[in-house]
Structure formats: C-alpha cells, structure tokens
N, C-alpha and C positions, 0 to 999 in steps of 0.2 A: 491879704490877711494871712499871717503865718500861724500854722497849727502848732500848739505846744505838744511835746512828747515827754512824758514823765518816765524816768528810769528808776527801777528798784534794783539797787546794786547787789553784787554777789554775796556780800556778807549779811544782807538783810533777811530775816526770817519773819514771816507774817502768818499768824494762825487766826482764822476767823473769816469774816466776810469782807471782801474788798470790792468797793463800788467806785465808779468814777464817770466823769463826763469829758474825758479827753483820751487820746491815744496813750497806750502804756507799753513799756518794754520791761520785762521782768528778767533779771539775771540772778536773782536770789531764790529763796525757797518760800512757797506759799502753800498753805494747807487750809481747806475750807471751801469757800465759794468766791468766784470772781465774776462780777457783773459789769460789763462795759457795752451795754446793748447797742449803742449808736457809734461805737468806736472800734479802732483796731487794737488788738492785743498781740504783742510779739513776745514769745518765750525765747529769750536769747540762748546761746550755746551753753551757758552756765546755769540756766534756769531749771529748777526742779519743782514741778507743780503736782500737788496731790489735791485736786479740787474739781468741783463742777464748774465748768466755764461757760459763760454766756456773753457773746460779743457780736459785733457786726461782722468782723473778719478776724481770723486767728492765724498767725504765722508761727510755726513751731520749729525752732532750731535746737531746743533742749529736750527735756523730758516732761511729758504730761501723763499723769495717772488719774483717770476720771473721765467723765463724759464731757464732750465738747459740742456746744450748740452755737451755730453762727447763722445770722440772717443773710449773709452774703457768701463767704467762702472760708474754707479751712485749707491751709497750705502746709503740708508737712515736708520740710526741706531735707536735704541730703542726710545729715546726722540727726535729724529730729526723730522723736519717738512718742507715739501715742498709744496708751494702753487703756482703752475705753471706747465707748460708742460715739459716733460722730453723726450729728444732724445738721445738714447744710445743703443749700441748693447746688453748690459747686464745691468739689473736693479735689485737691491735687496732692498726690503722694509721689515724691521724688524717688528715683532709683537710689537705693542705699538707705532709705528711711525705714523706720520700724513702725508697724501698725498692727495692733491686735484688738479686734472688736467688730462692730457692725457699722455699716454706713447707711444712712437714710437720706436720700437726696430728693425728697418730696418738695415740690415748689409750693409756696404759700398762695398761689394764684387762684385756687378754687377747688371744688370737689372733684373735677376731672383728674387733676394731678394726683389726688389721693387714691384713685382707683387704678393707677398704673404703677405698681411696685417695681423696683429695679431688682431683677433676678441675678444673683451671683452665680448660681449653678442651676442648670435645668436638664431634664431628660429630653431627648429628641421626640417630637410629636409623631405618633403613628398615623399613617394615612388611612382614611376610611375607604372601604371597598365600594366601588361605584355600583355594583350589582345589588347591594342591599337597598338601594333607593327605588327599585322597580315598582313596588307598591300595588296599584290597582290592577295591573295586567295579570297578577297571579291570584285573583280573587277566587277562581274556581278550583284551584289545586288543593 
C-alpha cells in the first residue's frame, strides 16, 4: 500500500487551522495551528510556518515560529530553523540548524519518566564529608 503525501506549494498561504490524516509537506506559508497527530509533517526549504504544530513526526528544512509537539520525533535539518519550544521523545538538531527555545523529551511511558527531567546545565555536586556521619560515638561530647 502506497502512502499519499500532500504538498502545499510555495505560493500557497494558509491562515487558520490545518488538520489532516496523511503525511504533508509544506513549501508555502501557514499561520495558525497544524494538527497531523498520526502523520509526518515536513516543512520544506521554502516553508515558513507561524503556528502551533502537533504531529507524529516533524522534519524542518524551512522556518518554524511556534511550539512543536511530536509523539515520535522532531528533526531540524541543516538549514532548518525553529523558534519555539519542542516537546518530543526524540529530537535531532543538525549542525548548522537554528533553534531557540526549550526541549522537553519526556516519554509518554509513565510517571517514572516524568520524574527524570533532562538538565541542560547543572552545577557540580559537592561531596558530603564522611566525618559528619559519625553520630552515636560522639554522644558524650
């Protein structure tokens, strides 16, 4: 069975809510909301998106301004640009790509994943002195 891929050409401008149940490649301009929750969204090199994006997988070769949520993966390629927050279990950002925002890579598998946040920057842990654990031996002092 062959999958259909729909293209939105570079001269097309869409404002509003875009929903679909097939893979989609956007080369034009879209403003609003894009929902392809079970499918792949590709933003082509000419694509300019100002939208909240929800898809199974998102491949960015053009520009996205807005938050991107994917149930599988977000892939920002060489000349791709994302200015917004990303929520996806897998994220790939190619060398030369532009990204400004935050990344949330929590997995949907359960509460344990929610308790393990990914730290972007952290301070080194300070070691605890072993002498402080002496306790009962110092009771008479």
